[in-house]
N, C-alpha and C positions, 0 to 999 in steps of 0.2 A: 686110019685117021680117026674114025669114029670110035674105034676101040680105045685108041689112045686118049681121046677126049673123055670117054666114059671112065677110063681109069683115073684121069685127072680129077673128074668130078668126085669120084670115090675118095680120092685123096684129100680134096678140099673140104668135104663134108665134116670130117672129124675136127679139122682146124677151125672151121667156122663155128662148129658147135662149142669147141673149147673157148673160142673168143667170146661167143655169146654167154657162155657160163661165167667166164671171168668178168665180163661187163656186168652181168646180172648180179654177181657176188659183190662187185665193187659198188654198184648202185645200192644194193641191200645194206652193205656195210656203212655207206655214207648216210643213208637214211637212218640207220640204227644209231650212228654217232650223233646225227642231228637230233634224233629223238632224245638221246641221253642228255643233250645240252639243255633242252627245255622241259624234259620230263623228270618227275620225281622218281628216283630209283632207290631211295633210302628213306625210311621213316622210323621213328621211335616214339612211343607213347608211354607215359607212366600214369598209373592210376592208384593214388593213395586211398586207403579205406576211409580216411578222414584227414582234413587239413587243419582241423581245430579241435583240440582235446580239452576237457575240463576234469581235473583231478584234485584230490586233497593230498597234502604232504604225506608221504609214506605209501601212497598208491602208485600204480604204474599204468601207463597207457601203452596199448599194443598197436604199433604202427605197421601196417602191411603196405608194401609198395609193389604193385603189379607192373611188370615191364613187358611191353610188346614191341618187338622190333621186326622189321621186314625189309627185304631188298629184292632186286630182280634175280632171275635164275643165273644171270651171267656174272653176278657180283658176289664177293665175299666181304663181310663187314666185321669190324672190330669195335667193341664198345667198352667204355670204362665208366664206373659210377662211384658216387661217394655220398655219404651222409655226414653233414657237418653240423656241429652244435654252434650256431651263430652266437649264442649267448656267452659261451666261454672261448670262442675262437679255436675250438678243438675238432679234429676229424674223428668221428666215431666209427666209421666203417668205410671201406673202399673195396672194389673188386672189378673184374673185367671178364669178358667172354668174347668169342668169335662165333659167327654163324653165317650160314648161307640160306637164302630165301626167307626164313622166319625164325624167331626165337621168342619164347615166353618163359617167364619165371616170376617168383614172388619173393621179395626180401622182407624178413620179419625183424622187428626191433621193439625193444621195451624202453620207453621213455619215462624218466622219473625226475623228481626234484629233491635235492638234498636239504635245501633251506626251508625254514618255517615262515609262513606268512602268505601273502597273496601276490600274484604277479604273473609274468609271462616269460617263457623261454621260447626262442625261435630256432628252428632247424631247417636246413636246406638239403633237399635230395636233388642231385644233378646227375644226368647221364649224357655222355657225348659219344657219338658213333661216327665212323668214317668208313668209306669203301676204299678198296685197294684198286688203283688204276690198272686196267688190263686192256687188251685189244677191244673187248666188247663191253667194258665197264669204265665209266668215268669216275674220277675221284670226287666224291661228294662228302660233305660233313653235315651233321644235324645234331641238335641238342635239345634237351627238354629238362625242365626243373620244376620243383614244387616247393612252396614255402609252408612249413608245418608250424603251427602255433600250439604250444603246450601251456594252457592257462591253469593256474592253481589257486586254491583259496584255503583258508583256515578250516580246521575241523571244529566240531562243537567244543571239545575239550580245550583246544587252543584258543578259542574265543573267550572262554572263561578265564584262562591264564592272561589273555590280552587285557581284559577288564581289570583284573587284579593288579597287573603291572601298571596300567594306566593310573589307577587310584594312588598307588605308592609313588609313582613318579611325579604326578601332579602335586601331591602333598610335599614332596621334597623340593620341587621347583618353587612352590609358594613360600616355603620356609626360607629358601635361599634368597628369594626376592625380598622378603622382609629384612633379612640380614643385610642385603645390598642397600636398601633404603636407609637402614640404621647406620650402616658404615659410611655412606655418603654424607649423612648428617653429622656423624662424628668427625669425619675428615674436614668438613666445612667448619665445624665448631673449633677443632684443634687449630686449623689454619688461622682463623680470626683471633682466637685467644692466645696463640703462641707469641704474638707480639705484645700482649698485655699481661699475661701471667706466666709463671714458670711451669712448663709441662715436660721438662727435659727427662725426668725419670719415667714418663709414660710413653715416650717415643718408641723405644724398642718393642714394647708390647703392641702398640698401634701398628708399627711396621710389620710385625709378625702376623697380625690379624689380616692386614691387606694382602700379604703374600698367601696366606692360607685361603683367603676368600678367592683370590685369583685362581688358585689351583682348583678350588671347589667349583668355581664358575666354569672353568674349562671342562671339568669332569661332567658337569650338568649338561653342557652342550654336547659332549660326547654321548651321554646317555640318551639325549633326544635323537641324536643321529642313529643310535642303535635301536631306539624305539621305531623310528621311521624305516629302519632296515628290518624291523620285525624280529629282532633277536630276543624273543620273549623268554626262552629258557634261561638265558644268562643274566637277564636284567634284574630279577628279584634280589639276588645276592649282592649285586653291585649297588642297588638302591638302598638296601639295608646298611651297607658299609658307609655310603656317603651320607645317609640320614644321621648316623651316629656322629660322623665328623661335623656335620652341620650343627647338631645339638651342642657339641663342644665349642664350636665357633661362636654360636649365639650366646652361650654363657660367658665366654671370654670377652665378647663384644660388649655385653651388658656391664661386665666388671670394669672395663676400661672407660666406658661411657660414664659410669658412676664415679670412677676415680677422677675424671675430668671435672665433674660437678663438685666433687670434694675439694679438688685443688682450687677451683674458683671460689668456693666458700672459704677455704683457708686463706686465700689471697685477700679477699675482702675483709676477713677478720683481722689480718695483719695491717690492712690499710686503716681500719677503725682504730686499732691500737696505736699505730703511728700517728694518726691525726690527733688522738687524745694527748699524746706526748708532746707533739709540736705546739699544741694549744696551751701548754703550761706557761706560767708567768715568767718567761725568760728575762723580761726587763727587770722584774723584781729580783731575780737571781743575780742579774748583773749589778744592780744597785747594791745589794748586800756584799757582792764580791768586791765592789769598789770601796765601800765604807768599812767593811770588816777587815780588809787587807789580810785575809787568811790564805796562805799558800795552798793548803790542802783543798780549801773550798774552790780556789781558782782551778786547780787540776781536775777536780770533780766536774766543774762546770764545762770545761773544755772537752773532757771525755764523753760526757753525756751528749753534747752537741755532735761530736764526731760519730758516735754510734748511730745517731739518727740520720746524719748525712749519708753514711754508708748504706743504711737500710733503704733510704730513699733512692739512691743511685741504683742499687741492685734490683729493687722492685720495679723501677721504671725500665731497666734494660733487660730484665728477665733472664739474666745470664748467670745467676747465682746457682750454687750447688743444689740446694733444696730449701724448703720453707723452715726447716729446723735451724738453719744458720740465721735466717731472719729472726726467728723466735729468740735465739740466743742474744743477738744484738739488741733487740727490743727489751729483753729482760734486763740486760746489763744497763741499758739507758734508763729503764724504769727504776731499777734499784738506786742508781745514782741520783735520779730526780727525787726519789723519796728522801735521800740524804740532804739534797739541796733544800727541799721543802722544810725539813726539820730544822736545819740550820737557819734558814731564812725566817721561819716562824719564830724561833727562839730569839733571834737578833732583833727582828722588827718589834716584837712585843716588849722586849727589854728596853730598846731605845725609845719606843713610844711612851712607855711608863716613865722613864727617866726624864724625857723632855717635858712631859706634862707636869711632872712634879716640880721641875726647875722653874717652869713658867708660872706655876701656882705660887711658888715662893716669891717670884719677882712681882707678880701682881699684888700679893699680900703687902710687900714692902711699899709698892707704889700707892696702894690704897691707904696705908697707914701714914706714909710720909707726905703724900701730896693730896690725899683725898680723892684720887682718881680710882674709883672702885668699879668693879664689874661683877657680874654674876659668875661665880666660880663653879667649875665642873668638879663634882665630888670625886676625889681620887679613889675613894672606896669602890666606885663603880667600874674601875678598870679591871678587865678580866684577862686571864692568860690564854684563853681558848678562842679569842677573836681571830678571824682570818688575817693572815699576814698580807700586808699591802703597803707598798712604799708611799701611797697617797696619804695615809694617816701620819706618816713621819713627815711628809712634805707639808701637811697641814700644821704640824707642830712648828716646823721651820718657818712657815708663813707667819704664824703667830709671833715667833721671835722677831721677825722683821717689823711687824706691827708694834711690838713692845719697844723695839729699838727706836722707832719713829716717835713714840710717846716720850721716851726718855730724852730724846733730842729736844722735843718741845719743852719739857719740864726744865731741862738744863738751861735752855735759853731764857726761860722765866727767872731761874735762880740767878742768872748772871746779872739780872737787873736789880737784884736786892743789894744794898750797900752794906756789906758785912762790917765794914769799919765803923758803921754807925751804931754798933752794939755797945752796950755799957762797958766802960773801961774796966769795971771791976771783974769783968769776965773776959779775960784775954782770949784771943783766938784759939790758942792752944787748948784751952779748957773746953771751948765750944767744939773744937774738932774732936777732942777725945770723946765728948758726949756723942758726937755724930758716929764715931767709930763704935762706941758701946751700943748705940741704938742699932747700927747695922748688924752687929754681932747678935743682938737679941732677935732681930728680924730673921736672920738665917739660922736660928737655933736648930730647927729640926732637920736641916740638911744633913746633920750628922747621923740622922736616923735613916738616911736614904738607902744605904746598903742593906740595912735590915728590911726595908720595904721591898727592895728588889729580890732579896733572898726569899721573901714569901711567895714570889711568883713561881719559883721552882718547886714550891711545896704543893704537891698534888692534892693534899687534903685541904688546902686553903686557896680558893680560886680568886680571892680578892685581897686587896692590900690590908695588912693588919691594922686594925683601929688604933692599937697601941703604938704602932710605928708611925702612923700619920697623925701627928698631934696638931692641934690648932695653932695657928700662928700666934706668938705671944703679943698680946695687944700693947700698944704704947701707953705707958703710964705718965701722965703729965706731971705728977708729983715728983717723978725722978728727974725732971728737966731742971737744969740749974736756974737759980734765981736771976731774973733779968726783967728789965722794964719792957722786953720784947715778948710778944705773945708766942705760944708754941706754933701756931700756924705760920707766923712770920718766920720763925726760926726754921721750920721744915721747908718753907718756900725757898729758903736760901740753900737748902741741902742739895748737893749734886747727886744725880742718879747714874749708876752704871751697873752693867751685868756683874753678877758674881763670877768668880773664877770658874766655877763648874759650868755655868751656862755659856760662858765664853768658849770654854774647851769643847762643849757639846756642839755649839754652832760651828766651830771651826772644823771639827772632826767629821760630823755627820751631815750637816745641812749642805755644806759645800760639796761633799762626795756624792750627793744624790744626782747631781747634774752630769750624768754619764751619757755618752753618745747612745743612739738608738741601737739595740741589738738586732742584726739582720734576721728577718723572719725565715723560717724553713717553710716553704709552701706545702700545704697539705696535698695528699694524694686523692685521686678520685677512685671510688669503688668501681669495679668492672661489672657492667650489666651486658650479658650476651644477647645480641639481636642479629637477625639475618633475614635476607629476602631469598635465601637459597631454596630452590625447589628441586627435590631429588628427581633424577631421570630413571625411569624403569628400564633397565638394560636387559632384563631377563623376561622373555615372553613365556608366561606361565600357561598359556593356552596350548593344550595338547590335542592336536587334531588326529583323527584316525590316520593311521599309517597308510599312505597311498600304496597301491600295488607297485612292486619293484620290477623293472624291466632291465635285463642285462643284455648288453651288446658288446661282443668282442672283449669280454672280460670286465667291462665297466658297468656297474649297476647303479641305477638312479630311478627316481619315481617315474612311473610310466607317463608318457606324454599325453596330456589331454587338456581340454580347455581351449580358449581362443588363441592363447600363445602358441598352440600347436596347430590347431585347425586352420589358422589364417597366416601361417608362417610360410612365405614363398620358398624358403630353403627346404621345406619338407613336402612340397607338392609332389605327388606321384607322377611318374612319366609313363605314358602309354605309347608303345611302339606300334605304329599302324602300317600294315603292309600295303603294297600296291596291287596293280593288275597282275593276274596270273596268266603267264604266257602260254600255259598249256591247260586245256580244259580238264585234263585228267588229274592234275596235281591237286593235293589237298591244301587247306589253308596253312597247315604247319609248314609246308614247303616254302610258301611265300614268307612266312615269319622267320625262317632260317636265315634270310638275308640280313637280319639284325643281330645275329649271334655274336659277332665280334664287337659290335657297338655295345651290346648288353654286357658282355664280359668286361669291357673297359669301364662301364658305369659301375659295375659291381666292385671293381678295384678302387673306385673313388667313393665307396660307402653306400651305394644304392643296394637295396635288398631285392633279389630276384623273386618275384611273386608269381611266376608261371604265366599261363595264358588266360585271358578273360574274353569270353564271347557273350553274345546276347542270351545264351542259354545258361550261363553260369548263375547259380542260385544265391539268393540273399541269405538263405539259411545255413550256408556252408561256413559263414563267419559271423560273429557279432559285429554290430556297427562300431567302426573305429578300430577294430582289432589289429589291422595292419599298421595303424599309425601309432600304437602304444610304445613301440621301440624308440621313437624319436629319430628314426632314420627314414629317408624317403625310399619308396619302393619303385621298381621298374617292372612293368608287365607288358606282355605282348597281347595286342588286341586284334581280333579277327571279326570282321563283319560278314563273313561268308556262311555263318551258321544260322539255321532256323529250325523250327519244329512244328509238327502238327499233331493233332489229337485224333486217334482212331482206335477203335476196338478196345477202349478202356486204358490206353496208354499213350504216352507222348513218344513220337517218332522223331529222332534228331537226324537232320540231313544237312549236307554242305551244299548250299545253293549259291552259285556264282553267276547265274544268268539273269540278274536283276539290274535295274538301272541304279545310277549312283545315288539318287535321292533315297531309294530304299535302303541302301547301305548306310546313308546318313541317319536314318531313323534307327537302324540297328546300333550305330555308333552311340546314340544317345543312351541306349540301355547299357552299353559298356562304360561310358563316362559316369553315369549315375551309380552304377555298381561299384566302380573304383572309388568314387567319392564316399560311398557308404562304408566300404570296407576300411578305408584309410581314415575316415572322419575328417577329411579335408574339404574345403569349400571350392577348390579349383584343382585342375589337372594341367599338366604340360603334355602336349601331343607332339611326337616326332613321327612324321608321316613320310612314306616313300611313294613317289610316283603318284598313281591314282589315289592313294590314301590321302594326299594333300587335298584333292578335290572333294573327297568324302568328308574330310574335316571342315572344309570351307562351307560345304552344303549344310552340314549339321549346324554350324554356327549361324548360317543364314536362316535356317528354319526355326531353330530353338533359342537363338541368341548366344552371346559369347560370355555370359556371366560365369560359366563353369570352366572357362579356359583361360589360363594365365598366359601361356605362350604357345604358339603354333609354329613348329619348325618343319618346313616342307623341303624334302631332299629330292631333287630331280622331278619336281611336280610339274605337269603340263598346265600351268595356271591359265594360259590363253589358248589351250587346245593343241591337238596334233594336226599337222598339215601334210599334204603331198602324198607320195607313195607309201609313206609309213602308215598312214591312216588306211590305206587300201589293203595291206596284208595283215593288219591287226586282227581282223575277225578270223583269219585262217588259223591262228594259234589260240587266241583268247576268245572271250565271250563277246558276242555281237553287240548286246545292249551296252556293255561297258565301252566298247570301241566307238559306238555311235555317239554316246554322251561326251566322250573325250575329243571328238572331232571338232576342229576349230570352226566356229560359226554355228554349232549345234544349238538347239533350243536350250539345252541344259547350260551350255557355256554362256550363251547370251544372258540367260537369267542370272547365272552366277556372277557375271561381271557387272550386271546392272544393279546388284545389291549395294546396300550402304557399307561404307568403310567401317569395319568392326572396331571396338575399343580394345580388344585383346591385342597382344603384341605379336606381330608377324615377322617371320624370318624365312629366307630362302637360301638354300645351298644348291647351286646348279653346277652341272658338269659342262665343260667346254674343251674343245680340242678335236672333236669329231664333227661330222656333218649330220644335221637333222633337217631334212628337206634341202633347202639351199642356204641354210643358216648355220653358223657355228653352234654346236651344242654337244649333247652326250650321245648322239646317234638316234635318239627317240624324240627328245624334247630340245628345242632350240633354247639358247641362253635367253633370248628376248622373250620367248613364250613362257619361260619358267619364272622370271622375276616379276615382282609386283611393285608399283610405285609407292605404296604405303608400308612396305616391309623393309627390313634391313637385309640387303642382298649380298651374298657371298658367292664366289665362283671357285671351283676346283679344276685345275688344269689336268687333262688326261689324254688318253688315246684309245682307239678302237682297233681290235685285231681279229674280231670274230667274222664269220662268213657273212653275216648281215651288217657288220659294222655298227653294232648297237650295244656292245658289252659295257661301255662306260656307264650307261644308264643304270645298270645293276651293280657293276663293280665299284661304283662310287661309295657303296656301303661297306666295301672291303677296306677297313682302315689299315690293314697291313700293307695294302697296295697304295691306298690314297689316305695317308695319315692327316692330310689337310682337312678332311671331312671331320675327324674327331677334334682337331684343333679348333675349328669353327664352332662345333657343338659345345665344347668346354667354355668358350668365350660367351656363347649365348646363354648357357645355363648359369654362369656366374653373374651375368649382367643383372642389375636391378633397374628396370625401366622406370622412367618418371611417370 
């Protein structure tokens, strides 16, 4: 029995040992797997020899990228890397490698600039690594990136070319500007004058000038664009070409402007001629036309008036062919008027002389027969060169009326004389014969009238011939028949009447003078150009120094600087701030890897990856504002886990995660200040995970929120962690961090007692798991995550890990929870009031 029992014990010992070994192995494997969940077993680090280069065109910058990757002995990792030219959106290089445990290599690149000028090109080096999942190795991913700035400037020779180009271009712009002002004034003058004078023949030339100027103006603006693009080698030849075109345009412009002035002068000259012609004595012409009854004279009168009417209509409507046609009409009218003047002068002088002569005879008869004498006008004083005027003829006719009235008075007296009382020895017939003889004697020299008129046409004799104008034959009383009546009584009985010639003159000419008034042709006004037009300077002749050019994704424009860039919320940089490290052994890079997918999505939306910024990053690595020149916002990962100390003549950098949250807040200030310096922006946007949200809030409580535009907290324990979760926090993470995050801790009470900040707060919380006894993300309850003065969003999820806390971290995995990125996009687009 004992032997049997001994054998049985011998048999059980190997089984128990085997069971123990299996249990131990299972426990070891479980612990190893658990360690892999919370421990970093893959890391990659890149070390550029510089992230900011300065060169002149033609030079090259040597970029060295050191790659250091490591993993656990149980894992094999695969990495891929690429160098992208962000400026041209082109991939310059890519490669891949696999490794176990560790890998180191250096990639060498030569960077250069093909264009001339000053500006900046940006490059991005990115490496992504992942482990292959095996029994003893978890699948992990990590990534690292660096933003490389290649800044370039002009060489000394190029600066000389720049100044030469500037002088030529400014001279051209000034000349074009002068032509622009002159052309505006010309167009204004032509617009105003076109309704007053004829400019038809100048319109084609003026339109051509406008078209040429438009093309030249466009070319000038293109030259300015090329100037600001710093295309100095090509500009001198273009400037010379357009300068020659501008000189031709200026000459043509001056010619047309002078032609407009000439047309204005010609128009006013025609107006003066026209007005002189319409001021001619048309009433005199009409009077002669009426009394002369000459058919040719009538047609000339009508034609002359018609030419003037046509000229008036054409000049007022400015629709005539040209001023030569106006000249032709005025010339024809002038020639006809000359003929009218000659005919009128000849007729008026002739009729005036004839009327005066006949009146002189009648008054001589009246004086002799009746003793009614008056002072006589010497006929010898009449001249042929006196101005023609119908008034002098009207005066003659008026005198005839006066004479007629005198005759009527005398004849009334004669009727009172008793002719029958004359002596009988003188029969009436005898007395009448005597009267007739007397009248014939009195009109003796009328027969010489034609000879007197003939002398008027004698250019050598400007007055009446003395021989032709004889004195009136005086009455001789001795010739009177014997009678007991005195001569005075006898003449008193003598009846007076006009001679046949005077009667014919009065009937033919005096009555014909009473013609209707000839309608006047209104004179034209001379055109005087005046305007209140003020030219507008449409060409900016100021040529500023060409700003540096920054090219992004193939689009080049002036580098972004100034207030419009530094205070533009759309360009504020994003700082991705990690949370609590669940494993003391993990590096800060491991915590930052949680943002990899979000960062990649932001890059697709135009954000530039600018690597990692820590409190140890140096200001001297970049110039102020260098990250902001591109006009695109950057996204950086920020870690507050780094610090340094000075010993034995050198700075020693360490990763220190055993500090309280307020210490991290002080380090965050260094990160914020550095990012503001590098981007040139006055504010940043912080997207913080978990404890990172508390670090950001503490920073703003200590230093103020002037530098923060938006704070987005994802799964942040804003009111602390409660219950059992707080108990096992120190088992994996740092004790001081866990103590600060505990609900009711001094840190949390102080944080919640602070003033409500002015910055814009947002929370994105997880729910669907249990956090203590509350719904949440497994670590932080929904209620503990949200803030009353923030815009709060919630992402529905689940927990499947051993501890039931994976939603707290997986909420950053936007492939699994795309609602997180959806809310982030809403928050980033929003413009808060």
